[in-house]
C-alpha positions as CSV (number, residue, x, y, z in Angstrom):
1,M,35.2,49.4,16.3
2,S,35.5,49.0,20.6
3,R,36.2,45.1,22.6
4,S,32.7,45.7,24.4
5,K,30.3,46.4,21.1
6,I,32.8,43.4,19.7
7,V,31.3,41.6,22.9
8,I,27.4,42.1,22.2
9,L,28.0,41.2,18.1
10,V,29.7,37.8,18.8
11,S,26.9,37.7,21.5
12,V,23.1,38.5,19.4
13,L,25.3,36.2,16.4
14,A,25.2,33.3,18.8
15,L,21.7,34.0,20.1
16,L,20.7,34.0,17.0
17,V,22.7,31.2,15.5
18,F,20.9,28.8,19.2
19,V,16.6,30.5,17.6
20,V,18.1,29.0,13.3
21,A,18.6,25.6,15.2
22,G,16.5,25.8,18.0
23,Y,13.6,25.9,15.1
24,V,15.5,23.7,12.7
25,W,15.6,21.0,14.5
26,Q,11.8,21.3,16.3
27,Q,10.7,20.8,12.2
28,N,12.7,18.1,12.0
29,Q,10.8,16.4,15.1
30,I,7.8,17.5,13.4
31,N,8.9,16.0,10.0
32,S,9.7,12.8,11.8
33,A,6.6,12.8,13.8
34,Q,5.0,12.8,9.6
35,S,7.7,10.3,8.3
36,V,6.4,7.6,11.0
37,A,2.3,8.8,10.4
38,D,2.9,8.3,7.6
39,T,4.6,5.1,7.3
40,A,1.7,3.8,10.0
41,S,-0.5,3.7,7.2
42,L,1.3,1.6,5.4
43,E,0.2,-1.2,6.4
44,R,-2.4,-2.4,8.9
45,P,-3.0,-5.3,11.0
46,Y,-5.9,-6.7,9.0
47,S,-3.0,-6.4,5.5
48,P,-3.7,-9.4,3.5
49,S,0.2,-9.9,2.6
50,F,2.3,-12.6,1.7
51,G,5.2,-14.1,2.0
52,P,7.9,-14.2,5.5
53,A,6.2,-12.4,8.1
54,N,10.4,-11.5,8.5
55,A,11.3,-10.7,5.4
56,K,14.0,-8.3,5.0
57,V,11.5,-6.3,2.1
58,T,8.0,-5.8,2.5
59,I,6.6,-4.5,-1.3
60,V,3.3,-2.2,-0.4
61,E,1.1,-2.6,-3.3
62,F,-1.9,0.2,-3.3
63,F,-3.7,-1.5,-5.0
64,D,-7.4,-2.2,-7.5
65,P,-8.6,-5.4,-8.3
66,A,-10.9,-3.5,-11.4
67,C,-6.7,-2.6,-12.6
68,E,-5.5,-3.7,-15.8
69,A,-2.3,-2.1,-15.0
70,C,-2.6,-4.0,-11.6
71,R,-3.5,-7.2,-13.0
72,A,-0.6,-6.9,-15.9
73,F,2.2,-6.1,-13.0
74,Y,1.1,-9.0,-10.7
75,P,2.9,-11.6,-12.8
76,F,5.4,-10.0,-12.0
77,V,5.7,-8.9,-8.6
78,K,5.1,-13.2,-8.3
79,R,8.2,-13.6,-9.9
80,I,10.2,-11.2,-7.4
81,M,8.9,-13.3,-4.8
82,A,10.0,-16.6,-6.4
83,E,14.1,-14.8,-6.9
84,Y,13.5,-14.3,-3.3
85,P,11.4,-16.6,-1.7
86,Q,12.5,-15.9,1.2
87,D,14.0,-12.2,1.3
88,V,10.5,-10.7,-0.2
89,R,7.2,-9.5,1.7
90,L,3.5,-8.0,-0.4
91,V,1.5,-6.2,1.7
92,L,-1.8,-5.2,-0.9
93,R,-4.1,-2.6,0.6
94,Y,-7.2,-1.8,-0.9
95,T,-7.8,1.2,-3.5
96,T,-11.0,1.2,-5.0
97,F,-11.0,3.9,-7.5
98,H,-12.9,2.5,-9.8
99,E,-16.7,2.0,-10.3
100,G,-17.6,-1.7,-8.5
101,S,-14.0,-2.5,-6.6
102,D,-15.3,-2.2,-3.8
103,E,-17.6,-4.6,-3.6
104,V,-14.9,-6.6,-5.4
105,V,-13.4,-6.1,-2.1
106,R,-15.9,-7.3,-0.3
107,I,-15.7,-10.8,-2.1
108,L,-11.6,-11.1,-1.1
109,E,-12.0,-9.9,2.5
110,A,-14.8,-13.2,2.3
111,A,-12.9,-15.5,1.0
112,R,-9.9,-14.6,2.8
113,K,-12.9,-16.1,5.8
114,Q,-12.4,-19.2,4.0
115,D,-8.8,-19.2,3.5
116,L,-9.3,-18.6,-0.4
117,F,-8.0,-14.6,-0.1
118,K,-4.8,-15.7,-3.4
119,P,-7.5,-18.7,-5.5
120,V,-9.8,-16.2,-5.9
121,L,-8.3,-13.4,-6.5
122,E,-6.2,-14.7,-8.9
123,E,-9.2,-16.1,-11.0
124,I,-11.0,-12.4,-10.2
125,L,-7.6,-11.2,-11.7
126,K,-7.5,-13.6,-14.1
127,R,-11.5,-13.4,-15.3
128,Q,-11.2,-8.7,-14.7
129,P,-11.8,-8.2,-19.1
130,E,-14.7,-10.2,-18.6
131,W,-16.8,-8.2,-15.2
132,A,-14.9,-4.6,-15.0
133,I,-16.4,-3.3,-17.9
134,H,-14.8,0.6,-16.8
135,G,-18.8,2.5,-16.5
136,S,-20.5,-0.8,-16.6
137,P,-19.2,-3.6,-14.0
138,D,-20.8,-7.1,-13.8
139,I,-20.0,-7.5,-9.8
140,S,-22.1,-10.8,-11.0
141,K,-19.0,-12.0,-12.6
142,A,-16.7,-11.1,-10.1
143,W,-18.6,-13.6,-7.8
144,A,-19.2,-16.3,-10.5
145,A,-15.0,-16.2,-10.7
146,A,-14.7,-16.7,-7.1
147,E,-16.9,-19.6,-7.1
148,F,-14.7,-21.1,-9.6
149,A,-11.7,-21.3,-7.3
150,G,-13.8,-22.8,-4.4
151,L,-15.6,-20.0,-3.0
152,D,-18.6,-21.0,-0.9
153,I,-21.2,-18.4,-1.8
154,A,-24.0,-19.0,0.5
155,Q,-21.6,-18.0,3.6
156,A,-19.2,-15.3,1.6
157,E,-22.5,-13.6,0.4
158,K,-22.5,-13.3,4.6
159,D,-18.8,-12.1,5.3
160,A,-18.7,-9.4,2.1
161,N,-22.1,-6.9,4.0
162,A,-20.4,-7.6,7.6
163,I,-19.8,-4.8,9.2
164,T,-15.7,-5.1,9.9
165,V,-15.3,-4.8,6.1
166,T,-16.7,-1.6,6.2
167,S,-14.6,-0.4,8.2
168,L,-11.5,-1.8,6.6
169,L,-12.8,-0.4,3.0
170,K,-13.4,3.1,5.2
171,Q,-10.1,2.5,6.8
172,E,-7.8,1.8,4.2
173,A,-10.1,4.4,1.7
174,A,-9.0,7.6,4.8
175,D,-4.9,5.5,4.5
176,V,-4.7,6.2,0.6
177,R,-5.9,10.1,1.1
178,T,-3.0,9.8,4.3
179,M,-0.6,8.6,1.2
180,K,-1.8,10.9,-1.4
181,V,-1.3,7.9,-3.4
182,E,-3.9,9.0,-6.8
183,K,-2.9,6.2,-9.1
184,T,-2.9,2.0,-9.1
185,P,-1.2,0.5,-8.8
186,T,1.5,2.6,-6.3
187,F,4.4,0.8,-4.7
188,F,6.4,1.6,-1.2
189,V,9.9,-0.3,-1.2
190,N,10.4,-0.9,3.4
191,G,8.3,2.5,2.7
192,K,10.2,3.4,-0.2
193,A,8.4,5.5,-2.9
194,L,9.4,4.1,-6.2
195,P,11.3,6.7,-8.0
196,S,9.9,6.5,-10.9
197,F,6.8,4.1,-12.5
198,G,7.5,0.7,-14.6
199,A,8.4,-2.7,-13.5
200,Q,12.2,-2.6,-13.8
201,Q,12.3,0.4,-11.2
202,L,10.3,-1.9,-9.0
203,Y,12.1,-4.8,-9.3
204,D,15.6,-2.1,-8.8
205,L,14.4,-1.2,-5.6
206,V,14.2,-4.3,-4.1
207,T,17.1,-5.7,-5.0
208,A,18.5,-2.7,-3.4
209,E,17.3,-3.4,-0.4
210,V,17.6,-7.4,0.1
211,N,21.3,-6.4,-0.7
212,R,21.1,-3.7,0.9
């Protein structure tokens, strides 16, 4: 092969490498932008949370108040937070897959207005078997649980139907779709999905992030 042909071949190869590198860089930028967008959908400024605002580890739980597995996981998540009180924060995202869940979210948001979110949440979860009957939820019993926890029902009924709560429910549903959440509970730890579903997997990932 002549010297001129070698030079041409090398030039063509260099050009191909440049084009491929440029394409890969562009795709990485697109994927990076999508990752940032997805991360933004993990938590909203209004999202209810427990634990220090500056905690090094944030657990985001996509949570349905009528979900039996969410009820079962709640004490376990509390134990993780008790083990790492300064290092772990829990953020709840409403995921209203079950019938009647959206109405219970309205109760929880009304409770938040009265600084009673946690006691009302825990009483509603405690009595979940009474009101979250699949196919025929009895929301009046969820209201009764909230009242038992100290909620001013007359004020709460007004707050529960506020347009801000309706907007919140719409945003939550949009973020659930963006994050491709298909079941509850779904956990993310510092933006990382669990390698597989389970209490031990959640604990191990939290511990790894605390120690990282």
